[in-house]
N, C-alpha and C positions, 0 to 999 in steps of 0.2 A: 504494500500500500504506500502510495506517495504522500508526502506531506509538503505543502507549499507554504513558504514564508515570503515568497517573492511574487508579487502580482504579475510582473512581466513574464516570468516563466510559466505561470498558470495560464495567462492569456494566450501565450504561444501554443501550449499543449492542447487547449480547447479550441484553437483555430480562430481567435479573434485578434483584432489589432492590439498592439501593445500600447497601453496608455502612457501619456507623457509624464504624469505625476506618479511617483513611486508608491504613494500612500492612498491615492484616491483615483479610481479610473471609471470611465464610462465608455463602453464600446458597443457597436451596433452590428447586427447580422448583415450578411451580404448575399446577393443572389447566387454567388459561386461558392457558398459554404460547402466544405467537405464534411464527411462524417466525422464526428468527434471520436477519437480513438477510445476504445473501451478502457475505462480507468476507474480505480477505486482510490479515493484520496481524502485527506483532511487538509484544512488550510487555517492559518492563524489570522484570517480576515473575514469580515462579513461579505456575503454575496447576495445580491438581489437580482433576480433574473426574470425578464418577461420573455416567454417562449411560446412558439407555435410549432408543434412537432409534426414532422413528416413520418418519422419512425423512431423506434427505440424507446428507452425509458430511463428515468432517473430515480434512484432509490436514496432516501434520506432517512437515517435511523434504521428502522426495521422493515419498512415496506415501500412499495412503489407509489409514486404520484400517479393520479389519474390525469391523462394528457389529452383529453378530447378536444380542447380548444385553448385559445390564448389565455395565459394566466401569469400571475406573479408568484414566484417561489422565493422564499427567504431562508438563507442558510446562515447560522451563526458560527463563530470560530470553533475549530477543533471537533467538529462533528463529522462522522463518516458519510461520504457521498459517493454514489456509484453512477457513472455514466456508461450506458451500454447501448451500442449501435445507434447513437443519437444522431439524427439528421434533422436540422431545423429549417424552417422557412426563413425568408428575410423578414424584416419588421420585427426583429427581436433586439433586446438590449441586455447588457450585463453591467452591473455596478459592483465594484469591489472597493471595500473600505477597510483599511488597516486601523486597528484600535488606536495606534499612535496618532493617527490623524484626528481622533476625537479627544485625545488626552487634554485635560485642562478645560474642557468645555462642558456645558450642561448636557449635551447629547451623549457624552460618554456614559452617564448613568441612565439617561432616559431611554436609550436604545435597548437596554437590558429589560425594560419594563414592557416591551412589546412582545407579548407571549407568542405571536405567530412565528417567531424564530424557533420555537420549540415544536411546532406542529410537524406531524410525520406523514400520515397516510390519507390520501384523498382530501387534503386540506389546503391545497394551493388556493390562491385568491382568484376567483373567476371574475372578470371585469365585464360590465356592460359596455356598450359602445361609448356612452358619455363618460363613464369612469375611465375607460382606456384613454380617451382623449385628454382627460385631466392629468393622468399619470405621464403620458407622452409629452405634454407641454412642459411639465416640470423637468423631465429628463433632458429634453432638448435645451432648456434654459441652463441647466447645470452643465451640460456638455459645452455649450457656447462659452460659459464662464471659464471652463478649464482650458479653452483655447485662447483666451485673452491673455495679455501680459499680466503677470502676477503682481498684485500690489497689496496694501494693507487690508483691503476690503474683500479680497478674493475668497479667503477661507470662511469668514463670517457669512458671506453670501451663499457659498456652497452649502454650508451647514444649515442655514436657514431653509433653503429649498429642500435639502434632504429631510430635515425635520418635518416639513410640510408634507412631503411624500409619505413618510411613515405615519403621520396623523391621518391623512386621507386613506391610507391602507387600513388603518384601524376602523375608520368609518365604514369603508366598503365591506370589511369583514362582518361588521354588525348587520349590514343589509343582507349579507349571505347567510348569517345565522337565522335571521327572521325568515328568509325564503326557505331555508332548510327545515325549520320548525313547521312552517305551513305545509310543506310538501310531504315531510316524513311523519309528522305527528308530534305530539307533546313528548319531549324528551324526559321531562321531570316525572311524568306518569310512568313511563317505561323504567326509569331509574328506580323509582319506588318499588315497582314490581320485581325488579332484580334483587333489591335489598330484601324484600319479603321472602323471595325464593331462596336467597342465600341462607336465611335462618331456618326456614321450613324444611329445607333439604339437608340441614345439619352440616353445611360446609364449614361453619364456624369451628367445629371440632377438629377439622383437618387443617384449616388454613388460618384460623384466628380471625382477627378483625377484618371486615371487608375493606379493601383498599381502593383508592382512586384508579390505580393501574388495573386492577381486576375488572372494575366496572367499565373502564375505557376499552379494554379488550373485548368485552361483550358487545360494545357499540361499534367495534372496529375503527376506533379513532384514537388519537393520542390523548394522554391525560390532560394536557393543557387545553386542547381543543374542546374536549368534553366539558371541562370546567367553565370555559368561556361561553360555550353554548348554553349551559345551564344557568350561568350568571345572566345571560341575556333574557332567558325565559322566566327565571324565578327570582333573580336578585341574589341568589346564593351560589357559591361554588360547589363542586362535587364533594369536597371534604366537609364543607359546612352541612350539606344535606345528609351525609353519612352520620355526622355528629348529631344532627336533629333526630334522626332515626334511632340512634343508640340511646339518646336521652329519653325519647318517648317510650322505648321498650323498658329502660331502666325504671322509669316512673311507675309503669304498670306492675313490674315485678316487686318493687318496693312497697307499693300499695297493697298488693296481695299478701305480703308478709310471710310467705312460705319459705323463703331463702334468706340467709344472712348476706351481708355486703360482699364478702369474698365469693360466695357461690354465685351471686348475681353477676359480678364482674367476670368470672370465668365463663359463665353461660353466654355472655355477650361476646366473648373472644378476647378479653383483656388478659394479658399474661401477668399483669401486676395490679392488684386491687388498689394500690395507691394512685396509679395512673388513672384508673376509673374514677376514684374519688376526686382527684384534681380536676378532671374534665367535667364531672357532674357539677362541682361547685362553681367552676368557671361559667358553665352554661345556665345553671339554675339560680346561683347566688347563695346557696346553702349546701352543706355537705349531705351526702346521701343518707347518713344515719339520722340527721335532723329531719330531713324530708320524710323518711319512713316513720319516725316517732310522731311527727305532726299529724300524719294521715292515719296512723293506727290508733292514735288517741282521739 
């Protein structure tokens, strides 16, 4: 597996023009693009790519992206990426950003808050025609700026446009979440059904507490994508919904009064009763033994 710490070498290997700036590059696809050589790599820079595939696939993390139409794909540093038999149409672009270019700026921290850099499977950003035009206008403006003579304003202007592109991407992802919910159905309802099944089928005895990763696998999406999708629908992340379910079950068992605190914690999948007690107090405001005594009395 190759590791790239040089944008120019990476650009050469994937068949695009080598950008002039060593830390920030924007390159475009050409009519005469050749197939990208099959390659598995990591890189120590961010990559944002708008692609229209003729053939081939890209794998990021565990699974392949769905490549049926033009879309934005976001890669963060040091994640494994696989290009296999990739042939692209023209009208594509590739943005590469070294973290050093962001050092000392607000965007250095802000870019880490955009969870779509952690999405894995079937989660690229599909753009409507108007959204595509918005993104392309920003990219062309940034590219024009990279071709100008560098002065004190060059970097702040580039970072401003890059920040705008990332913010628009967040907005467009929210639109995609809404569309997906309307098309596929209520995710929160299915999420709750999976949690109920997890306990009714006694999976808790084999695997312990239900995890976001387990739930995401059932939806065939990444953990971050599932959490963002549920956040859009319910205002709660996947982990928060799991905790709500656990507390609801714990309240029921405490009210019944048939089991002590340790037995209840183990029945829910907690390995440590103290962890259960801390979570319960955090969510409810009082320890589980106080809650039980109040309701039994």
